[in-house]
Backbone as a ProteinNet text record, in pm:
[ID]
protein_1_A
[PRIMARY]
MFKIAKGYTTVSKTIRLPEDTVNLLESLAGENNISLNQLINQCIQFSLSQLNPTEHTKNTEQQH
[TERTIARY]
84.6	12.6	56.3	70.9	174.8	90.3	202.1	224.2	280.8	205.3	310.9	346.9	458.5	574.8	535.3	593	524.5	622.4	807.9	927.3	983.8	1044.9	1134.6	1187.4	1203.8	1189.5	1328.2	1329.2	1390.8	1423.9	1510.3	1583.2	1639.4	1610.1	1691.2	1740.7	1897.8	2053.9	2062.8	2134.6	2112.1	2301.8	2276.2	2410.7	2463.6	2600.5	2653.7	2728	2656.6	2748.4	2735.7	2910.9	2941.5	2807.5	2815.2	2644.4	2701.5	2777	2758	2748.9	2735	2750.7	2587.1	2474.1	2422.8	2299.2	2341.2	2271.4	2329	2383.6	2413	2265.9	2293.4	2144.1	2036	1980	1856.2	1891.4	1948.9	1936.1	1965.9	1961.4	2009.6	1811.4	1790.9	1700.5	1597.9	1517	1526.3	1491	1615.6	1534.9	1488.4	1517	1446	1387.6	1232.4	1194.6	1092.1	1301.8	1237.9	1306.5	1278.1	1282.3	1469.9	1473.6	1692.1	1675.1	1597.1	1646.9	1641.3	1550.1	1538	1643.6	1714	1866.6	1952.6	1968.2	2071.6	2076.1	1947	1953.3	2043.3	1976.5	2044.4	2227.3	2218.7	2381.7	2450.4	2418.8	2448.5	2475.3	2349.4	2288.6	2409.9	2451.2	2577.3	2652.4	2695.5	2889.9	2883.7	2768.5	2801.2	2794.5	2756.1	2693.2	2819.9	2923.2	3100.6	3189.4	3204.2	3331.5	3362.1	3506.9	3604.1	3571.4	3523.6	3543.1	3661.6	3783.6	3891.8	3942.7	3863	3898.2	3820.1	3634.9	3647.6	3673.3	3775.2	3776.6	3888.8	4024.6	4087.6	4104.1	3992.7	3945.8	3883	3755.4	3746.7	3874.9	3950.2	4066.6	4136.1	4120.1	4235.1	4102.5	4052.3	3951	3932.1	4015.6	3986	4132.4
-83.3	20.4	103.2	212	296.6	473.2	491.7	563.8	706.8	828.3	922.5	957.3	1038.9	1022.1	1133.3	1218.2	1227.2	1345.4	1362.1	1412.8	1324	1394.3	1351.3	1341.5	1215.3	1254.2	1441	1560.5	1608.5	1584.1	1689.8	1672.7	1852.2	1913.1	2031.8	2056.1	2116.2	2194.8	2331.5	2344.5	2546.6	2492.2	2586.4	2606.4	2800.9	2824.6	2951.3	2929.2	3029.2	3142.1	3283.1	3248.7	3436.7	3549.3	3608.6	3796.5	3782.7	3751.3	3840.9	3639.7	3523.5	3478.1	3457.6	3500	3486.5	3528.4	3689.8	3759.7	3739.5	3698.8	3543.8	3478.9	3404.7	3270.3	3328.8	3451.7	3563.6	3585.9	3648.5	3750.7	3627.4	3545.1	3419	3297.3	3316.6	3249.2	3361.5	3476.1	3584.8	3511.3	3555.2	3608.5	3500.5	3285.8	3269.9	3212.1	3285.3	3232.1	3114.9	3065.9	2922	2969.9	2935.9	2882.6	2889.5	3006.5	2984.2	2807	2792	2665.5	2592.8	2526.9	2432.4	2518.1	2613.3	2701.4	2572	2605	2565.1	2340.1	2331.1	2156.1	2152.6	2226.9	2208.9	2264.3	2371.9	2325.9	2220.7	2136.4	2117.2	1950.1	1966.1	1829.5	1857.9	1978.2	1938.6	1945.6	2024.1	1939	1878.3	1785.2	1633.6	1537.7	1606.2	1565.7	1542.3	1644.1	1658.3	1614.2	1574.8	1500.9	1395.5	1415.1	1255.8	1167.8	1093.2	971.9	911.4	915.9	946.2	1078.6	1174.4	1278.1	1312.9	1226.9	1207.1	1096.4	965.7	863	914.3	1016.6	1014.2	1130.3	1226.5	1288	1234.1	1161.7	1046.4	984.2	960.1	928.2	1005.5	1074.5	1235.2	1197.7	1255.4	1254.5	1177.5	1073.4	987.5	985.2
69.1	-21.7	17.1	-56.4	-55.5	27.6	80.6	234.1	141.1	215.6	213	319.9	257.7	406.4	414	575.3	702.1	663.5	611.3	660.5	735.1	874.4	952.6	1083.7	1105.2	1290.9	1277.4	1371.2	1429.1	1554.4	1548.2	1713.7	1704.2	1796.3	1778.1	1844.8	1882.7	1836	1866.4	1978.8	1997.3	1946.1	1835.9	1755.3	1764	1696.1	1759.1	1636.7	1577.1	1444.8	1469.3	1396.8	1360.9	1323	1334.2	1311.1	1119.7	1097.3	933.2	872.4	938.8	898	884.4	988.4	1048.7	943.6	929.6	847.8	725.2	691	507.1	458.5	597.7	539.2	585.6	599.7	624.8	527.8	449.6	316.8	243.2	245.2	116.6	138	315.7	326	257.5	240.3	197.6	109.4	61.7	-146.7	-120.3	-98.6	-223.3	-127.3	-86.2	5.2	77.7	166.9	271.6	393.9	489	628.4	596.3	692.1	799.9	845.6	897.1	915.2	719.4	708.9	546.9	463.4	467.9	420.7	501.4	557	711.2	634.2	684.3	617.2	511.3	398.8	248.7	225.9	335.9	339.8	341.2	550.7	569.3	451.9	436.6	346.7	256.1	158.6	31.2	121.5	220.7	285.6	242	326.1	425.9	204	132.9	25.9	-65.1	-38.7	-61.8	12.6	137.9	210.5	108.2	90.4	78.2	188.7	194.8	264.8	351.5	209.3	368	401.3	379.1	494.3	548	601.3	682	769	773.6	840	892.6	858.2	828.5	1003.8	1044.9	1089.7	1201.4	1133.4	1260.5	1368.3	1308.4	1390.9	1423	1430.5	1521.9	1634.3	1563.9	1710.2	1849.5	1789.3	1901.7	2032.1
[MASK]
++++++++++++++++++++++++++++++++++++++++++++++++++++++++++++++++

């Protein structure tokens, strides 16, 4: 049976960003008629999709 997806589970987190970064993100979100949250999620998803697996493994190993 076909089921319509209702979205995804979310978690609230508090982050600190430089003021100029927030200003730019808010401007971009407004220009594209999307929420700041949507824009930040898209930026994060894009960045993660571009992450080199070798770099990710190297960085993870350095943290331990």
